[in-house]
FIGUMI-734334 format. One record per residue (C-alpha): residue number from 1; residue in three letters; x, y, z. Coordinates in steps of 0.2 Angstrom, whole numbers, plus 5000, padded with zeros to 4 digits. Last residue first. Layout:
N
<NUM 'ALA' <X Y Z>>,
...
***
This chain:
435
<435 'UNK' <5112 5157 5031>>,
<434 'UNK' <5099 5156 5045>>,
<433 'UNK' <5093 5139 5041>>,
<432 'UNK' <5110 5131 5039>>,
<431 'UNK' <5117 5140 5055>>,
<430 'UNK' <5101 5134 5065>>,
<429 'UNK' <5103 5116 5059>>,
<428 'UNK' <5121 5115 5064>>,
<427 'UNK' <5119 5123 5081>>,
<426 'UNK' <5103 5113 5086>>,
<425 'UNK' <5112 5097 5080>>,
<424 'UNK' <5127 5100 5091>>,
<423 'UNK' <5117 5104 5106>>,
<422 'UNK' <5107 5088 5104>>,
<421 'UNK' <5122 5078 5101>>,
<420 'UNK' <5131 5084 5117>>,
<419 'UNK' <5115 5081 5128>>,
<418 'UNK' <5114 5063 5120>>,
<417 'UNK' <5132 5058 5122>>,
<416 'UNK' <5139 5050 5107>>,
<415 'UNK' <5144 5032 5102>>,
<414 'UNK' <5136 5025 5117>>,
<413 'UNK' <5146 5011 5126>>,
<412 'UNK' <5145 4994 5119>>,
<411 'UNK' <5132 4981 5127>>,
<410 'UNK' <5139 4967 5137>>,
<409 'UNK' <5126 4969 5151>>,
<408 'UNK' <5121 4951 5148>>,
<407 'UNK' <5103 4957 5145>>,
<406 'UNK' <5110 4970 5133>>,
<405 'UNK' <5121 4957 5124>>,
<404 'UNK' <5104 4949 5119>>,
<403 'UNK' <5100 4963 5108>>,
<402 'UNK' <5085 4958 5098>>,
<401 'UNK' <5074 4950 5111>>,
<400 'UNK' <5082 4960 5126>>,
<399 'UNK' <5078 4976 5117>>,
<398 'UNK' <5059 4971 5114>>,
<397 'UNK' <5057 4965 5132>>,
<396 'UNK' <5067 4979 5140>>,
<395 'UNK' <5054 4980 5154>>,
<394 'UNK' <5051 4999 5150>>,
<393 'UNK' <5049 4996 5132>>,
<392 'UNK' <5038 5011 5126>>,
<391 'UNK' <5040 5025 5139>>,
<390 'UNK' <5057 5020 5147>>,
<389 'UNK' <5064 5016 5130>>,
<388 'UNK' <5058 5032 5122>>,
<387 'UNK' <5066 5041 5137>>,
<386 'UNK' <5083 5032 5133>>,
<385 'UNK' <5081 5035 5114>>,
<384 'UNK' <5079 5054 5117>>,
<383 'UNK' <5070 5060 5101>>,
<382 'UNK' <5076 5077 5095>>,
<381 'UNK' <5063 5090 5092>>,
<380 'UNK' <5074 5106 5088>>,
<379 'UNK' <5071 5102 5069>>,
<378 'UNK' <5052 5103 5071>>,
<377 'UNK' <5043 5087 5067>>,
<376 'UNK' <5039 5088 5049>>,
<375 'UNK' <5022 5092 5041>>,
<374 'UNK' <5032 5094 5025>>,
<373 'UNK' <5050 5087 5026>>,
<372 'UNK' <5066 5094 5033>>,
<371 'UNK' <5064 5089 5051>>,
<370 'UNK' <5075 5074 5051>>,
<369 'UNK' <5061 5063 5057>>,
<368 'UNK' <5048 5070 5045>>,
<367 'UNK' <5061 5069 5030>>,
<366 'UNK' <5063 5050 5035>>,
<365 'UNK' <5045 5047 5036>>,
<364 'UNK' <5040 5055 5020>>,
<363 'UNK' <5054 5046 5011>>,
<362 'UNK' <5048 5030 5017>>,
<361 'UNK' <5030 5033 5014>>,
<360 'UNK' <5032 5038 4996>>,
<359 'UNK' <5045 5025 4992>>,
<358 'UNK' <5036 5010 5000>>,
<357 'UNK' <5048 4997 5008>>,
<356 'UNK' <5038 4983 5016>>,
<355 'UNK' <5052 4971 5015>>,
<354 'UNK' <5063 4984 5022>>,
<353 'UNK' <5082 4981 5019>>,
<352 'UNK' <5088 4990 5003>>,
<351 'UNK' <5075 5004 5004>>,
<350 'UNK' <5079 5006 5023>>,
<349 'UNK' <5097 5008 5019>>,
<348 'UNK' <5093 5021 5005>>,
<347 'UNK' <5082 5031 5017>>,
<346 'UNK' <5096 5031 5030>>,
<345 'UNK' <5109 5038 5018>>,
<344 'UNK' <5096 5050 5012>>,
<343 'UNK' <5093 5057 5029>>,
<342 'UNK' <5111 5064 5029>>,
<341 'UNK' <5121 5059 5045>>,
<340 'UNK' <5122 5071 5059>>,
<339 'UNK' <5125 5057 5071>>,
<338 'UNK' <5113 5062 5085>>,
<337 'UNK' <5101 5071 5073>>,
<336 'UNK' <5100 5062 5057>>,
<335 'UNK' <5105 5045 5063>>,
<334 'UNK' <5096 5046 5079>>,
<333 'UNK' <5080 5053 5072>>,
<332 'UNK' <5079 5039 5059>>,
<331 'UNK' <5082 5026 5073>>,
<330 'UNK' <5069 5033 5084>>,
<329 'UNK' <5056 5035 5071>>,
<328 'UNK' <5059 5017 5064>>,
<327 'UNK' <5057 5011 5083>>,
<326 'UNK' <5039 5018 5083>>,
<325 'UNK' <5036 5009 5067>>,
<324 'UNK' <5042 4992 5072>>,
<323 'UNK' <5056 4986 5060>>,
<322 'UNK' <5055 4973 5046>>,
<321 'UNK' <5067 4964 5035>>,
<320 'UNK' <5069 4950 5047>>,
<319 'UNK' <5087 4950 5053>>,
<318 'UNK' <5094 4966 5047>>,
<317 'UNK' <5078 4976 5052>>,
<316 'UNK' <5077 4967 5070>>,
<315 'UNK' <5096 4971 5072>>,
<314 'UNK' <5093 4989 5067>>,
<313 'UNK' <5078 4991 5080>>,
<312 'UNK' <5088 4983 5094>>,
<311 'UNK' <5102 4995 5091>>,
<310 'UNK' <5092 5010 5092>>,
<309 'UNK' <5083 5004 5107>>,
<308 'UNK' <5099 4999 5116>>,
<307 'UNK' <5109 5015 5112>>,
<306 'UNK' <5127 5009 5111>>,
<305 'UNK' <5128 5013 5093>>,
<304 'UNK' <5132 4995 5087>>,
<303 'UNK' <5116 4990 5078>>,
<302 'UNK' <5125 4985 5062>>,
<301 'UNK' <5118 5000 5051>>,
<300 'UNK' <5121 5012 5065>>,
<299 'UNK' <5139 5006 5068>>,
<298 'UNK' <5142 5008 5049>>,
<297 'UNK' <5135 5025 5049>>,
<296 'UNK' <5147 5029 5063>>,
<295 'UNK' <5162 5023 5053>>,
<294 'UNK' <5156 5032 5038>>,
<293 'UNK' <5155 5049 5046>>,
<292 'UNK' <5142 5059 5036>>,
<291 'UNK' <5145 5075 5046>>,
<290 'UNK' <5131 5084 5037>>,
<289 'UNK' <5132 5103 5034>>,
<288 'UNK' <5114 5107 5032>>,
<287 'UNK' <5111 5118 5016>>,
<286 'UNK' <5098 5105 5009>>,
<285 'UNK' <5088 5110 5024>>,
<284 'UNK' <5084 5127 5016>>,
<283 'UNK' <5075 5118 5002>>,
<282 'UNK' <5060 5112 5013>>,
<281 'UNK' <5054 5096 5004>>,
<280 'UNK' <5072 5090 5006>>,
<279 'UNK' <5080 5084 4990>>,
<278 'UNK' <5082 5066 4982>>,
<277 'UNK' <5065 5058 4981>>,
<276 'UNK' <5057 5075 4987>>,
<275 'UNK' <5060 5082 4969>>,
<274 'UNK' <5044 5072 4965>>,
<273 'UNK' <5033 5086 4973>>,
<272 'UNK' <5015 5084 4966>>,
<271 'UNK' <5016 5065 4965>>,
<270 'UNK' <5027 5062 4980>>,
<269 'UNK' <5016 5073 4990>>,
<268 'UNK' <5000 5063 4984>>,
<267 'UNK' <5008 5046 4988>>,
<266 'UNK' <5013 5054 5006>>,
<265 'UNK' <4995 5059 5009>>,
<264 'UNK' <4988 5042 5003>>,
<263 'UNK' <4999 5033 5015>>,
<262 'UNK' <4995 5045 5029>>,
<261 'UNK' <4977 5041 5026>>,
<260 'UNK' <4980 5022 5028>>,
<259 'UNK' <4988 5027 5045>>,
<258 'UNK' <4972 5037 5049>>,
<257 'UNK' <4962 5022 5047>>,
<256 'UNK' <4973 5013 5060>>,
<255 'UNK' <4969 5027 5072>>,
<254 'UNK' <4951 5026 5068>>,
<253 'UNK' <4949 5008 5071>>,
<252 'UNK' <4930 5009 5072>>,
<251 'UNK' <4929 4990 5069>>,
<250 'UNK' <4919 4992 5053>>,
<249 'UNK' <4928 5008 5048>>,
<248 'UNK' <4944 4999 5049>>,
<247 'UNK' <4938 4984 5039>>,
<246 'UNK' <4931 4996 5025>>,
<245 'UNK' <4948 5004 5024>>,
<244 'UNK' <4957 4987 5022>>,
<243 'UNK' <4944 4981 5009>>,
<242 'UNK' <4947 4997 4999>>,
<241 'UNK' <4966 4996 5000>>,
<240 'UNK' <4964 4979 4992>>,
<239 'UNK' <4976 4965 4998>>,
<238 'UNK' <4990 4957 4987>>,
<237 'UNK' <4993 4975 4981>>,
<236 'UNK' <5012 4974 4981>>,
<235 'UNK' <5014 4988 4994>>,
<234 'UNK' <4998 4985 5003>>,
<233 'UNK' <5003 4967 5005>>,
<232 'UNK' <5021 4972 5011>>,
<231 'UNK' <5013 4985 5023>>,
<230 'UNK' <5002 4972 5030>>,
<229 'UNK' <5011 4969 5047>>,
<228 'UNK' <4996 4973 5057>>,
<227 'UNK' <5003 4981 5073>>,
<226 'UNK' <5002 4974 5090>>,
<225 'UNK' <5019 4965 5091>>,
<224 'UNK' <5018 4968 5110>>,
<223 'UNK' <5037 4970 5111>>,
<222 'UNK' <5037 4986 5100>>,
<221 'UNK' <5025 4996 5111>>,
<220 'UNK' <5018 5010 5101>>,
<219 'UNK' <5003 5000 5093>>,
<218 'UNK' <4996 4995 5110>>,
<217 'UNK' <4981 5007 5113>>,
<216 'UNK' <4977 5012 5095>>,
<215 'UNK' <4979 4995 5088>>,
<214 'UNK' <4969 4986 5102>>,
<213 'UNK' <4954 4982 5091>>,
<212 'UNK' <4963 4982 5074>>,
<211 'UNK' <4975 4967 5077>>,
<210 'UNK' <4961 4954 5074>>,
<209 'UNK' <4958 4961 5056>>,
<208 'UNK' <4977 4959 5051>>,
<207 'UNK' <4977 4941 5046>>,
<206 'UNK' <4986 4943 5030>>,
<205 'UNK' <5003 4934 5034>>,
<204 'UNK' <5020 4942 5034>>,
<203 'UNK' <5034 4932 5024>>,
<202 'UNK' <5047 4923 5034>>,
<201 'UNK' <5065 4926 5028>>,
<200 'UNK' <5074 4911 5020>>,
<199 'UNK' <5075 4919 5003>>,
<198 'UNK' <5076 4909 4987>>,
<197 'UNK' <5090 4914 4975>>,
<196 'UNK' <5091 4928 4962>>,
<195 'UNK' <5100 4929 4945>>,
<194 'UNK' <5084 4931 4934>>,
<193 'UNK' <5084 4913 4928>>,
<192 'UNK' <5088 4908 4946>>,
<191 'UNK' <5072 4915 4952>>,
<190 'UNK' <5063 4905 4939>>,
<189 'UNK' <5055 4912 4924>>,
<188 'UNK' <5037 4907 4923>>,
<187 'UNK' <5031 4896 4909>>,
<186 'UNK' <5015 4900 4902>>,
<185 'UNK' <5000 4888 4905>>,
<184 'UNK' <4991 4887 4888>>,
<183 'UNK' <4980 4901 4885>>,
<182 'UNK' <4961 4906 4884>>,
<181 'UNK' <4960 4925 4885>>,
<180 'UNK' <4951 4930 4900>>,
<179 'UNK' <4933 4935 4897>>,
<178 'UNK' <4926 4920 4908>>,
<177 'UNK' <4933 4930 4923>>,
<176 'UNK' <4919 4943 4921>>,
<175 'UNK' <4910 4941 4938>>,
<174 'UNK' <4926 4939 4947>>,
<173 'UNK' <4931 4957 4944>>,
<172 'UNK' <4918 4963 4956>>,
<171 'UNK' <4927 4980 4959>>,
<170 'UNK' <4925 4984 4978>>,
<169 'UNK' <4916 5000 4984>>,
<168 'UNK' <4927 5010 4996>>,
<167 'UNK' <4927 5026 4986>>,
<166 'UNK' <4908 5026 4983>>,
<165 'UNK' <4904 5020 5000>>,
<164 'UNK' <4910 5036 5008>>,
<163 'UNK' <4926 5046 5012>>,
<162 'UNK' <4925 5064 5008>>,
<161 'UNK' <4924 5071 5025>>,
<160 'UNK' <4938 5059 5031>>,
<159 'UNK' <4950 5065 5018>>,
<158 'UNK' <4945 5083 5021>>,
<157 'UNK' <4950 5081 5039>>,
<156 'UNK' <4965 5071 5034>>,
<155 'UNK' <4972 5085 5023>>,
<154 'UNK' <4969 5098 5037>>,
<153 'UNK' <4980 5087 5049>>,
<152 'UNK' <4993 5081 5036>>,
<151 'UNK' <5001 5097 5031>>,
<150 'UNK' <5007 5100 5013>>,
<149 'UNK' <4989 5100 5005>>,
<148 'UNK' <4989 5102 4987>>,
<147 'UNK' <4984 5118 4978>>,
<146 'UNK' <4966 5122 4971>>,
<145 'UNK' <4964 5137 4982>>,
<144 'UNK' <4951 5128 4993>>,
<143 'UNK' <4964 5115 4997>>,
<142 'UNK' <4965 5099 4987>>,
<141 'UNK' <4960 5081 4990>>,
<140 'UNK' <4956 5072 4973>>,
<139 'UNK' <4971 5080 4964>>,
<138 'UNK' <4984 5066 4965>>,
<137 'UNK' <4975 5051 4973>>,
<136 'UNK' <4962 5046 4986>>,
<135 'UNK' <4959 5028 4992>>,
<134 'UNK' <4976 5021 4987>>,
<133 'UNK' <4982 5007 4977>>,
<132 'UNK' <4969 5006 4963>>,
<131 'UNK' <4967 5022 4952>>,
<130 'UNK' <4966 5017 4934>>,
<129 'UNK' <4976 5017 4918>>,
<128 'UNK' <4970 5015 4900>>,
<127 'UNK' <4983 5015 4886>>,
<126 'UNK' <4974 5014 4869>>,
<125 'UNK' <4983 5007 4854>>,
<124 'UNK' <4985 5016 4838>>,
<123 'UNK' <5003 5010 4836>>,
<122 'UNK' <5010 5028 4839>>,
<121 'UNK' <4998 5029 4854>>,
<120 'UNK' <5006 5013 4861>>,
<119 'UNK' <5023 5021 4860>>,
<118 'UNK' <5017 5037 4868>>,
<117 'UNK' <5008 5028 4882>>,
<116 'UNK' <5024 5017 4885>>,
<115 'UNK' <5035 5033 4887>>,
<114 'UNK' <5023 5040 4899>>,
<113 'UNK' <5021 5024 4909>>,
<112 'UNK' <5040 5022 4911>>,
<111 'UNK' <5042 5041 4916>>,
<110 'UNK' <5028 5039 4929>>,
<109 'UNK' <5035 5022 4935>>,
<108 'UNK' <5053 5029 4938>>,
<107 'UNK' <5045 5044 4947>>,
<106 'UNK' <5034 5034 4959>>,
<105 'UNK' <5015 5037 4957>>,
<104 'UNK' <5009 5020 4949>>,
<103 'UNK' <4992 5020 4942>>,
<102 'UNK' <4984 5004 4937>>,
<101 'UNK' <4984 4995 4920>>,
<100 'UNK' <4974 4992 4904>>,
<99 'UNK' <4982 4990 4887>>,
<98 'UNK' <4970 4992 4872>>,
<97 'UNK' <4968 4984 4855>>,
<96 'UNK' <4982 4972 4854>>,
<95 'UNK' <4985 4961 4839>>,
<94 'UNK' <4998 4949 4847>>,
<93 'UNK' <5015 4943 4843>>,
<92 'UNK' <5024 4958 4836>>,
<91 'UNK' <5015 4970 4849>>,
<90 'UNK' <5021 4958 4863>>,
<89 'UNK' <5040 4959 4857>>,
<88 'UNK' <5040 4978 4857>>,
<87 'UNK' <5032 4978 4874>>,
<86 'UNK' <5045 4966 4882>>,
<85 'UNK' <5059 4976 4875>>,
<84 'UNK' <5053 4993 4882>>,
<83 'UNK' <5047 4985 4898>>,
<82 'UNK' <5065 4979 4902>>,
<81 'UNK' <5067 4960 4903>>,
<80 'UNK' <5059 4945 4912>>,
<79 'UNK' <5042 4941 4906>>,
<78 'UNK' <5027 4932 4914>>,
<77 'UNK' <5011 4929 4904>>,
<76 'UNK' <4998 4925 4917>>,
<75 'UNK' <4988 4910 4913>>,
<74 'UNK' <4971 4905 4907>>,
<73 'UNK' <4959 4890 4906>>,
<72 'UNK' <4947 4898 4919>>,
<71 'UNK' <4951 4885 4933>>,
<70 'UNK' <4969 4887 4929>>,
<69 'UNK' <4968 4905 4935>>,
<68 'UNK' <4969 4901 4953>>,
<67 'UNK' <4986 4892 4950>>,
<66 'UNK' <4992 4907 4940>>,
<65 'UNK' <4988 4918 4955>>,
<64 'UNK' <4999 4907 4967>>,
<63 'UNK' <5014 4907 4955>>,
<62 'UNK' <5013 4926 4953>>,
<61 'UNK' <5012 4927 4972>>,
<60 'UNK' <5027 4916 4975>>,
<59 'UNK' <5037 4927 4962>>,
<58 'UNK' <5032 4943 4970>>,
<57 'UNK' <5036 4937 4988>>,
<56 'UNK' <5053 4930 4982>>,
<55 'UNK' <5057 4947 4973>>,
<54 'UNK' <5052 4956 4990>>,
<53 'UNK' <5063 4944 5000>>,
<52 'UNK' <5079 4949 4991>>,
<51 'UNK' <5090 4934 4990>>,
<50 'UNK' <5101 4942 4977>>,
<49 'UNK' <5104 4956 4989>>,
<48 'UNK' <5111 4971 4978>>,
<47 'UNK' <5095 4976 4970>>,
<46 'UNK' <5098 4988 4956>>,
<45 'UNK' <5097 4975 4942>>,
<44 'UNK' <5080 4971 4948>>,
<43 'UNK' <5072 4988 4944>>,
<42 'UNK' <5078 4991 4926>>,
<41 'UNK' <5077 4972 4924>>,
<40 'UNK' <5058 4973 4926>>,
<39 'UNK' <5050 4956 4931>>,
<38 'UNK' <5036 4960 4919>>,
<37 'UNK' <5018 4953 4923>>,
<36 'UNK' <5005 4951 4909>>,
<35 'UNK' <4986 4946 4910>>,
<34 'UNK' <4979 4943 4893>>,
<33 'UNK' <4961 4949 4891>>,
<32 'UNK' <4948 4944 4878>>,
<31 'UNK' <4940 4958 4868>>,
<30 'UNK' <4924 4967 4872>>,
<29 'UNK' <4929 4977 4887>>,
<28 'UNK' <4922 4972 4904>>,
<27 'UNK' <4937 4961 4907>>,
<26 'UNK' <4949 4976 4905>>,
<25 'UNK' <4939 4987 4917>>,
<24 'UNK' <4939 4974 4931>>,
<23 'UNK' <4957 4969 4928>>,
<22 'UNK' <4962 4987 4929>>,
<21 'UNK' <4952 4991 4945>>,
<20 'UNK' <4957 4975 4955>>,
<19 'UNK' <4943 4970 4967>>,
<18 'UNK' <4947 4952 4963>>,
<17 'UNK' <4963 4945 4954>>,
<16 'UNK' <4977 4950 4966>>,
<15 'UNK' <4995 4957 4963>>,
<14 'UNK' <4992 4975 4961>>,
<13 'UNK' <5009 4982 4961>>,
<12 'UNK' <5013 4979 4943>>,
<11 'UNK' <4999 4969 4933>>,
<10 'UNK' <4998 4974 4915>>,
<9 'UNK' <4980 4970 4907>>,
<8 'UNK' <4982 4966 4889>>,
<7 'UNK' <4967 4967 4876>>,
<6 'UNK' <4965 4955 4862>>,
<5 'UNK' <4963 4954 4843>>,
<4 'UNK' <4968 4937 4837>>,
<3 'UNK' <4981 4937 4824>>,
<2 'UNK' <4976 4937 4805>>,
<1 'UNK' <4982 4922 4795>>,
***
């Protein structure tokens, strides 16, 4: 008996059914479509926290999507394993014509997809991928000489000029939902099956529209909670980037729109310069002689540096998996410049703790704060945490919330004196850059 001919749509970081490029194109093809999600052991095995809120978020989202799909007599096939072993099994079970998925720009993902494309090609199966998680990708915004931009301001000018309805149009996937493959409800591996437990951390909501009106004016004040908190939803594609950009235009939220452009920019940088995952964008900065004092790094991680704004930010991160963006800049600058600790140590800590961790933006942000990235703050710009506090948390509302000992005046003494740290970093950076 011949196996039914189908197409497979592989969901990764695009966990929604409507306005999803890969789902739309898959459903418009002639064969019925099976949705697939893989809990990838190559990724999960590296996670130290077995209550990782991101794994919980994905798991809950998959369950929710499956409930929506019941109305169409279909289900997501959810597998736990490495992509290599999962795909081998799938091709033994189904007669697959084409595989549809959306682009992923991180180095592991590009290597994985390249290997899969080769394997599928050897089996005469088409591998079709689409842009979905950003507005402009790869080579869509280039300089006149055909090279990628490495400075944000001119990139953003062209980004704005190119932005139009075509790029923001949603994919009407729902029109074609009847083309999903009819399946029984597949069993979803439990968190426990995969070696994880339920997290108690609160997940961010999706009500971001109401925050846009005052975003530009209030976004830098951490106590106001005036940011949108949709980083995690953008990271895992539970919201369409096209909808987010349309909403920004609708409300004239230019500053917030530029934040979406920064996200595109860093994805483009990661694509063209994958070495930035582990090396400085500016190679000279890899000559810096970091102190990398482990006790001081531990104090930074635990929020015990003696600088209230830095410590409040780290406590917020450790407790909630989130940190206000202004404070992220301050703590990153403090680690690299006050303590002379390698930016990669801080980037790795954020990768472990941030629920909205996005590789491209996180690496870009850390290299910006350190001074070693593209479009970076110059190395001699050293954030003064006390001045940042006076400017953005003058009444200590944010600090007192996350650092109660500050209110009781029981806070530890500063780990290093600001003026001394500034002189030290200038000397060390200058030596490295002139060597």
